[in-house]
C-alpha positions as CSV (number, residue, x, y, z in Angstrom):
1,M,-41.9,53.9,-28.9
2,S,-43.3,50.7,-29.8
3,A,-46.5,49.7,-28.2
4,P,-46.6,47.8,-25.1
5,P,-47.0,43.8,-25.6
6,P,-50.9,41.9,-25.0
7,A,-51.3,41.2,-20.8
8,G,-51.4,37.6,-22.2
9,A,-48.5,37.6,-24.4
10,Q,-47.4,38.9,-21.1
11,H,-48.0,36.2,-18.6
12,R,-46.4,33.5,-21.6
13,A,-43.2,35.2,-21.7
14,S,-43.6,35.1,-18.1
15,R,-44.2,31.4,-17.5
16,S,-41.5,30.9,-20.7
17,S,-38.7,32.7,-18.6
18,V,-39.4,30.6,-15.1
19,R,-39.6,27.3,-17.2
20,G,-36.3,27.9,-18.1
21,R,-34.7,29.7,-15.1
22,V,-36.3,25.9,-13.4
23,L,-34.3,24.5,-16.4
24,A,-31.2,25.8,-15.8
25,A,-31.1,24.9,-12.0
26,L,-32.6,21.1,-12.6
27,V,-29.9,21.3,-15.2
28,A,-26.8,22.7,-13.0
29,V,-27.9,20.1,-10.3
30,V,-27.6,16.5,-12.9
31,V,-24.0,18.3,-13.2
32,T,-23.5,18.7,-10.0
33,V,-24.6,15.5,-8.5
34,A,-22.1,13.7,-11.8
35,L,-19.1,15.6,-10.6
36,A,-19.7,14.9,-7.1
37,V,-19.9,10.9,-8.1
38,A,-17.2,11.2,-9.8
39,V,-14.0,12.1,-7.5
40,L,-15.8,9.8,-4.7
41,P,-13.7,7.1,-2.8
42,A,-14.1,3.4,-4.9
43,D,-16.2,1.8,-1.9
44,V,-18.6,4.7,-1.6
45,R,-18.8,4.7,-4.8
46,G,-19.7,0.2,-4.6
47,R,-22.4,1.5,-1.5
48,I,-24.8,3.4,-4.1
49,G,-24.9,0.8,-6.7
50,L,-22.1,2.1,-8.6
51,D,-19.5,0.6,-10.7
52,W,-16.4,1.5,-9.3
53,G,-13.6,-0.4,-10.9
54,S,-12.9,-3.9,-12.2
55,H,-12.2,-6.9,-9.6
56,P,-10.0,-9.1,-11.2
57,E,-9.3,-11.1,-8.6
58,R,-12.6,-11.5,-7.6
59,D,-14.1,-12.2,-10.7
60,A,-11.0,-15.5,-10.7
61,A,-10.3,-16.5,-7.7
62,S,-12.6,-19.6,-6.4
63,I,-12.5,-20.8,-3.3
64,V,-13.9,-23.9,-2.1
65,T,-15.5,-24.8,1.3
66,T,-15.5,-28.6,3.1
67,Q,-15.8,-28.1,6.5
68,A,-18.6,-26.4,9.0
69,S,-17.2,-22.2,9.4
70,Q,-15.1,-21.4,12.3
71,T,-17.5,-19.0,15.2
72,T,-14.4,-18.7,18.3
73,A,-14.3,-13.9,18.1
74,Q,-11.0,-12.7,16.9
75,A,-9.6,-11.2,20.3
76,G,-8.2,-7.6,19.5
77,A,-5.7,-5.3,20.2
78,V,-3.7,-4.4,23.7
79,A,-2.1,-0.5,23.2
80,V,1.7,-1.5,24.2
81,P,3.6,1.8,25.8
82,T,5.9,4.0,23.9
83,T,9.7,3.5,23.1
84,G,12.0,6.9,22.8
85,G,13.3,8.7,19.9
86,L,17.1,8.8,18.8
87,P,18.7,12.3,17.3
88,S,18.1,12.2,13.3
89,R,21.5,11.4,11.6
90,S,20.7,10.1,7.9
91,A,20.0,12.5,4.5
92,T,17.2,13.2,4.1
93,P,15.3,10.0,2.3
94,S,13.2,10.9,-1.3
95,T,9.8,9.2,-0.8
96,T,6.5,9.2,-3.2
97,T,2.9,8.0,-2.6
98,T,0.6,6.1,-4.9
99,S,-2.9,5.6,-4.3
100,P,-5.3,3.4,-7.0
101,T,-8.2,5.2,-6.2
102,T,-8.8,9.3,-5.0
103,T,-8.1,10.0,-2.1
104,S,-9.8,12.3,1.2
105,T,-7.2,15.1,2.0
106,T,-9.0,15.5,5.4
107,A,-9.3,11.5,6.1
108,A,-8.7,10.4,9.7
109,T,-5.4,9.2,10.9
110,V,-4.3,6.1,13.4
111,G,-1.3,5.1,16.3
112,G,0.7,7.1,17.4
113,C,2.5,7.9,13.8
114,G,-1.1,9.9,13.0
115,R,-0.9,7.4,9.5
116,R,-3.5,7.8,6.9
117,L,-6.6,6.1,7.3
118,G,-7.9,5.4,3.8
119,T,-10.6,4.1,2.4
120,S,-8.9,1.8,-0.6
121,P,-4.6,0.9,-0.3
122,V,-2.2,3.6,-0.2
123,V,0.8,3.3,-1.2
124,K,4.6,5.6,0.2
125,V,7.8,4.2,-0.5
126,T,10.5,6.1,1.0
127,T,14.2,5.5,0.1
128,V,16.9,5.2,3.3
129,K,20.4,5.9,2.4
130,L,22.4,3.8,5.5
131,G,26.0,5.0,4.1
132,V,27.2,1.1,3.7
133,A,27.0,-1.7,2.0
134,V,23.8,-3.3,1.9
135,T,24.9,-7.4,0.2
136,G,23.1,-7.8,-3.0
137,A,19.2,-8.7,-3.7
138,G,19.5,-10.3,-6.8
139,Q,20.9,-14.0,-5.9
140,Q,17.2,-15.2,-4.5
141,G,17.4,-19.5,-4.3
142,D,16.5,-20.7,-0.7
143,T,20.6,-21.3,-0.2
144,E,21.0,-17.1,-0.5
145,P,22.1,-14.7,2.9
146,L,18.9,-12.5,2.7
147,P,19.6,-8.6,2.1
148,M,17.3,-7.1,4.2
149,A,14.1,-7.3,7.6
150,V,12.1,-5.4,8.3
151,A,9.7,-5.3,11.8
152,A,7.0,-3.0,13.6
153,M,8.0,-1.4,17.0
154,P,4.7,-0.6,19.7
155,S,4.8,3.4,18.9
156,G,4.5,3.4,15.6
157,G,7.9,3.8,13.4
158,S,10.5,0.8,13.0
159,W,13.2,-1.8,13.2
160,L,15.3,-1.3,9.4
161,A,18.4,-5.1,9.4
162,W,20.1,-5.5,6.8
163,L,23.1,-8.2,6.1
164,G,26.0,-5.5,4.6
165,T,28.8,-7.2,2.6
166,N,31.9,-6.8,5.8
167,G,30.8,-10.4,8.3
168,R,28.0,-7.6,9.9
169,V,24.6,-7.4,11.1
170,Y,23.3,-4.2,10.7
171,L,21.0,-2.6,12.5
172,G,18.7,1.3,12.6
173,R,16.1,2.5,13.8
174,L,13.3,4.4,11.4
175,D,10.8,7.4,12.2
176,C,6.8,7.5,11.4
177,A,8.1,8.9,8.1
178,D,10.6,5.9,7.6
179,H,13.5,7.7,8.2
180,L,17.0,6.8,10.3
181,V,17.4,8.1,13.0
182,G,20.6,7.9,15.0
183,T,23.6,5.6,14.7
184,P,23.0,1.9,13.6
185,T,25.2,-0.9,15.9
186,S,26.1,-3.6,13.9
187,F,26.7,-7.5,14.6
188,T,28.8,-10.3,13.8
189,G,26.7,-11.6,12.0
190,I,27.3,-14.0,7.8
191,D,23.4,-14.0,7.6
192,L,20.8,-12.2,8.2
193,E,17.6,-14.3,8.9
194,D,14.5,-11.9,10.7
195,V,14.2,-9.0,13.2
196,L,11.2,-8.5,15.3
197,G,10.4,-5.6,17.8
198,D,9.1,-5.3,20.9
199,A,8.1,-1.9,24.1
200,G,12.0,-2.8,25.3
201,G,14.0,-2.5,22.2
202,G,13.1,-6.7,20.0
203,V,15.2,-9.7,18.9
204,L,17.7,-10.3,15.4
205,L,17.8,-13.9,14.8
206,L,20.8,-14.0,12.9
207,T,24.4,-16.9,11.8
208,R,27.6,-17.3,12.8
209,R,30.8,-19.3,12.2
210,G,31.0,-22.7,14.0
211,E,33.0,-25.4,14.3
212,C,32.8,-28.9,12.0
213,H,35.0,-30.9,13.8
214,S,36.5,-33.6,11.8
215,G,33.4,-36.5,11.1
216,P,34.4,-37.9,8.8
217,L,31.5,-37.3,6.1
218,C,29.7,-40.8,4.6
219,G,29.6,-38.8,1.2
220,G,29.5,-35.4,-0.3
221,S,32.3,-32.3,0.0
222,S,32.4,-30.4,2.8
223,S,30.6,-26.7,3.7
224,P,31.3,-24.7,6.4
225,C,29.7,-25.7,9.9
226,N,27.5,-22.7,11.2
227,T,25.7,-21.3,14.4
228,M,21.9,-19.7,13.8
229,H,21.2,-17.1,17.0
230,M,19.1,-14.6,18.7
231,I,19.9,-11.3,20.1
232,R,18.3,-9.4,21.9
233,F,18.9,-5.7,22.0
234,D,17.3,-2.9,23.5
235,T,15.4,0.7,22.2
236,S,19.0,1.9,21.5
237,G,19.9,-0.8,19.5
238,H,22.3,-2.3,21.6
239,Q,23.1,-5.6,22.9
240,V,21.5,-7.4,25.4
241,W,22.0,-10.7,25.3
242,D,22.6,-13.4,23.6
243,R,21.4,-17.1,22.4
244,Q,23.1,-19.6,20.7
245,V,19.6,-21.5,19.4
246,T,21.1,-24.4,16.8
247,N,23.7,-26.8,19.7
248,L,27.2,-26.2,18.6
249,T,29.9,-26.3,21.6
250,S,33.4,-26.6,22.0
251,S,32.7,-30.2,22.1
252,L,29.9,-30.7,19.6
253,G,30.9,-29.9,16.1
254,G,28.9,-29.8,12.8
255,Y,30.6,-33.5,11.8
256,D,29.9,-34.6,15.6
257,D,27.0,-37.2,15.4
258,G,23.4,-35.7,17.1
259,A,24.0,-32.0,16.5
260,R,22.0,-29.4,15.2
261,F,23.6,-26.6,13.2
262,V,23.5,-25.0,9.6
263,W,24.6,-25.7,6.7
264,W,24.8,-24.7,3.5
265,Y,21.8,-26.1,3.0
266,Q,18.3,-23.6,3.2
267,H,18.2,-22.2,6.6
268,H,16.2,-18.7,5.9
269,G,14.2,-18.1,10.2
270,R,11.1,-16.6,11.3
271,L,11.0,-14.9,14.6
272,A,7.5,-14.2,16.7
273,T,7.2,-13.4,20.2
274,S,3.7,-14.0,23.6
275,G,5.3,-11.3,24.5
276,T,6.6,-13.3,27.5
277,N,9.2,-15.4,25.1
278,Y,10.6,-15.4,21.8
279,A,10.7,-17.9,19.5
280,A,12.2,-18.8,15.7
281,Y,10.8,-21.4,13.8
282,F,14.0,-22.1,10.7
283,A,15.5,-25.3,8.8
284,V,19.2,-26.9,9.8
285,A,21.1,-29.9,9.2
286,I,20.7,-32.6,11.3
287,T,24.2,-35.3,11.6
288,V,24.0,-38.2,12.1
289,R,26.2,-41.1,12.4
290,N,26.1,-44.3,9.8
291,G,29.1,-46.8,10.8
292,N,32.5,-45.0,11.1
293,C,31.0,-41.2,8.8
294,V,28.2,-39.0,9.7
295,D,25.0,-38.4,7.7
296,I,23.9,-34.8,7.4
297,H,19.8,-34.6,6.5
298,E,17.8,-31.7,6.4
299,G,14.6,-30.9,8.6
300,D,13.8,-27.6,10.6
301,R,13.7,-26.7,14.3
302,M,12.2,-24.5,17.0
303,Q,12.8,-22.8,19.9
304,V,12.2,-20.6,22.0
305,V,13.3,-17.6,24.6
306,S,12.3,-16.3,27.8
307,T,12.9,-12.5,28.0
308,S,16.0,-13.2,30.0
309,G,17.5,-14.8,27.1
310,S,17.2,-18.8,28.6
311,L,16.4,-21.3,26.8
312,L,12.8,-22.9,27.3
313,S,11.5,-26.2,26.9
314,G,7.5,-26.9,25.8
315,H,6.4,-23.5,24.5
316,D,5.8,-25.6,21.7
317,S,9.0,-25.7,20.9
318,F,11.4,-28.9,19.0
319,A,15.2,-30.3,17.6
320,V,13.1,-31.1,14.5
321,G,9.7,-30.9,13.1
322,C,9.8,-31.4,8.8
323,S,11.6,-33.0,7.5
324,H,12.7,-31.7,4.4
325,S,11.9,-28.3,5.1
326,W,11.9,-25.7,3.1
327,D,9.8,-22.2,3.9
328,T,9.2,-22.2,7.5
329,H,6.5,-19.9,9.2
330,L,5.4,-18.9,12.4
331,V,2.4,-17.1,14.4
332,W,1.4,-16.4,17.5
333,D,-2.1,-16.8,18.9
334,P,-3.3,-16.2,21.8
335,R,-6.8,-17.5,21.6
336,T,-5.5,-20.1,21.8
337,R,-1.5,-18.9,23.7
338,H,0.2,-21.5,21.1
339,Y,2.6,-20.7,18.8
340,A,1.5,-22.4,15.2
341,M,3.5,-23.1,12.1
342,V,3.7,-24.7,9.2
343,C,6.9,-25.7,6.5
344,A,6.6,-27.3,3.4
345,T,8.4,-31.0,3.6
346,D,9.2,-33.3,0.4
347,N,7.5,-36.2,3.3
348,D,4.2,-36.6,1.1
349,C,4.7,-33.8,-0.7
350,R,2.7,-31.1,1.3
351,I,2.1,-27.8,3.2
352,A,2.2,-29.4,7.0
353,Q,1.7,-28.1,10.1
354,P,4.7,-29.9,12.1
355,D,5.9,-32.0,15.3
356,P,3.2,-34.2,15.4
357,Y,2.8,-33.9,11.0
358,R,-0.6,-32.7,10.5
359,T,-1.2,-32.4,6.4
360,V,-2.6,-28.1,5.7
361,A,-2.4,-28.8,1.9
362,A,-0.9,-32.1,-0.9
363,G,1.3,-30.8,-3.2
364,A,3.3,-32.2,-5.6
365,C,7.2,-32.7,-5.6
366,D,7.6,-31.3,-9.2
367,G,10.2,-28.5,-8.0
368,T,7.1,-26.3,-7.5
369,L,5.8,-26.6,-3.8
370,F,6.6,-23.1,-2.4
371,G,5.0,-21.9,0.8
372,G,4.6,-18.9,2.8
373,D,3.7,-16.8,5.4
374,I,1.2,-17.6,8.1
375,V,-1.9,-14.9,10.0
376,L,-4.3,-15.4,12.1
377,A,-7.7,-15.6,10.9
378,K,-11.2,-14.0,12.2
379,R,-13.0,-16.4,14.3
380,R,-10.3,-19.1,14.3
381,G,-7.8,-21.0,13.3
382,Y,-5.0,-19.5,10.8
383,W,-4.0,-18.8,6.7
384,T,-2.6,-19.2,5.1
385,A,-0.5,-18.9,1.3
386,W,1.6,-21.3,-1.0
387,S,2.4,-22.1,-4.8
388,Q,2.2,-25.1,-6.5
389,E,3.0,-24.7,-10.9
390,G,3.8,-20.7,-10.3
391,M,0.1,-20.5,-9.6
392,A,-0.8,-18.8,-5.2
393,R,-3.5,-20.6,-3.0
394,L,-4.5,-19.3,0.0
395,E,-5.7,-22.0,2.9
396,H,-8.1,-22.1,6.4
397,F,-7.6,-24.7,8.6
398,T,-7.6,-25.1,12.4
399,S,-5.2,-28.0,13.0
400,G,-4.9,-30.1,10.4
401,A,-6.7,-30.4,6.8
402,S,-7.7,-27.4,5.2
403,D,-11.6,-26.5,5.2
404,T,-11.5,-23.3,2.9
405,T,-9.4,-23.3,-0.3
406,V,-9.4,-20.2,-2.6
407,R,-7.2,-20.4,-5.6
408,T,-6.2,-16.7,-6.4
409,S,-5.6,-15.9,-9.9
410,A,-1.9,-14.6,-8.5
411,S,0.6,-15.7,-10.8
412,S,3.8,-16.2,-8.6
413,G,6.2,-19.0,-7.1
414,H,6.4,-17.1,-4.0
415,P,3.7,-14.8,-2.2
416,H,3.3,-13.5,0.8
417,L,0.6,-12.4,3.6
418,V,0.6,-10.3,5.9
419,G,-2.5,-9.1,8.5
420,Y,-3.3,-6.2,7.4
421,G,-5.8,-4.2,10.1
422,A,-8.8,-6.3,12.0
423,G,-10.2,-8.6,10.2
424,R,-8.5,-8.5,7.0
425,M,-5.2,-10.2,5.2
426,L,-2.5,-9.1,2.2
427,L,-1.4,-11.1,-0.4
428,A,1.1,-9.8,-2.8
429,W,3.7,-11.6,-4.7
430,G,6.3,-10.2,-7.7
431,S,5.0,-8.9,-10.8
432,G,7.4,-8.3,-13.5
433,S,9.9,-5.2,-12.1
434,S,7.1,-4.3,-8.9
435,I,5.5,-6.2,-6.7
436,A,1.2,-6.7,-7.0
437,A,-1.4,-7.4,-4.2
438,Q,-4.8,-8.1,-2.9
439,V,-6.4,-7.3,0.2
440,Y,-8.8,-10.1,1.1
441,D,-11.5,-10.9,3.6
442,T,-9.9,-13.0,7.1
443,G,-13.1,-14.5,7.6
444,T,-14.7,-15.7,3.9
445,G,-11.4,-15.8,1.9
446,K,-12.9,-13.3,-0.2
447,A,-11.3,-11.1,-3.2
448,V,-11.7,-6.7,-1.2
449,G,-11.1,-4.1,-3.5
450,S,-9.3,-4.3,-6.5
451,R,-5.7,-5.6,-7.0
452,F,-3.3,-2.4,-6.6
453,R,1.1,-2.0,-7.7
454,V,3.3,-1.9,-5.1
455,Q,7.0,-0.2,-6.9
456,V,9.4,-1.5,-5.6
457,P,10.8,-4.7,-6.3
458,D,10.0,-8.0,-4.9
459,H,12.2,-11.2,-2.8
460,D,11.3,-14.5,-2.9
461,Y,12.0,-14.9,0.7
462,Q,11.2,-11.5,3.0
463,A,8.2,-10.3,4.6
464,F,5.3,-7.6,4.8
465,K,4.7,-7.7,8.7
466,A,1.7,-6.0,10.1
467,F,2.0,-2.8,12.4
468,P,-0.1,-2.3,15.2
469,D,-2.1,1.0,13.0
470,G,-2.9,-1.3,10.3
471,S,0.1,-0.1,7.9
472,V,2.8,-3.0,7.0
473,A,5.6,-2.6,5.6
474,Y,8.6,-4.3,3.1
475,A,12.0,-3.5,3.2
476,A,13.2,-3.9,-1.0
477,A,16.8,-3.4,-2.6
478,G,17.4,0.9,-3.4
479,S,18.6,2.2,-6.4
480,S,22.1,1.6,-4.8
481,R,24.2,-0.5,-2.9
482,T,24.0,2.0,0.4
483,S,20.2,2.2,-0.4
484,I,16.7,0.4,1.1
485,R,13.4,0.9,-0.2
486,I,10.8,0.9,2.4
487,A,7.1,0.6,0.9
488,R,4.2,1.4,3.7
489,V,0.7,0.0,2.6
490,L,-1.7,2.7,4.1
491,P,-4.0,1.2,6.8
492,L,-7.8,0.9,5.9
493,S,-10.7,2.4,7.0
494,G,-13.7,0.3,8.6
């Protein structure tokens, strides 16, 4: 049996033991904090002063402001009644979800579909099996058919339209999970332009066969003369009315003086609504008599139709705006109660507002000038995307010349732009076999967060669409000729 240590040694041992326990506790706290920070969402790490990743778009983009900042507050969102659903008859689709950052499993949800709010963009891709063939998306020239389009429903679901291979345009309804429900309807049509949804159903913009008559043409080869139509459909996808928005009749053919029709020229178009009427802005052929023959010119046209299907005068409509014209885009502005439009034109080679011409941004007619979508700015005015020499730009304008230019680092000839919740917009562009995207602030034009990927193929002339809950969706080619992929960027919090 050993002797007990001296009293002083016992006290030193006791103090040493306490110091050891305190040191161990401090180490445990440090390790716990480090692990917690490592799994914090990116924007939280940013708020506490930590670097949450590189910002290639923020670093590369430059912003040039030439006029005073905007002052008027943007109107808030208005809730719209939910429409009923249809019984599901589709095969179970496949769904994949990707996120550039870690997200909480207990995140809040928003809207009638209960989509999860994130602190950074989360992309969900769903394959929709259609049962009928879709026109191929391989050819993307500006005179080629548009294969598909998607539109938001007030409930949070979607309308999906696609061009078949049998002279029909199909329309199907997607639920909150982007699954096809019910039986798709179809309409006679040789080309699809756009689809728009509202509480009562929605409208399609499509092309049908027309008549040319004799002309004769002053030169060049004859080509079929077609008509553009706005089709109103109900919540079941069935036609309510059909309104031609070109001007051909039994007595006025495409080769008759004064005709406004769809020829082989570029004729893509877009839809918008004020809530009390519908607007279509699209490119047209313009017939002008020249002695004993006719010349066919090209421009654009904007027509407005009432909820009952009647053509309306006024309401910012016009017979011909930009000429020549391509990349026609429009948006309804509830603050001014007017439609706002932009085109790309070789009239002074620019991005312009039509009727009357007002230059938004000067370009060059070198074959690389292309326009993009238009969205509402946070305070007053608009943002539009466009491209020159394969580099995308953002322009802020109110009426006429841009007052802010954002020279992005996006390498693209055909940029897409869409509103992405309150105070944000999403710029997207084809990059390799998928789509790259970057969020921007609609007040300052500054990039928000990091660039991310949308893992579906791009199409030069298709559009991302905004949804009431702050998400956006894009219809893309599927893995087979009878499927389409819906890429949804889920809404952001804050």
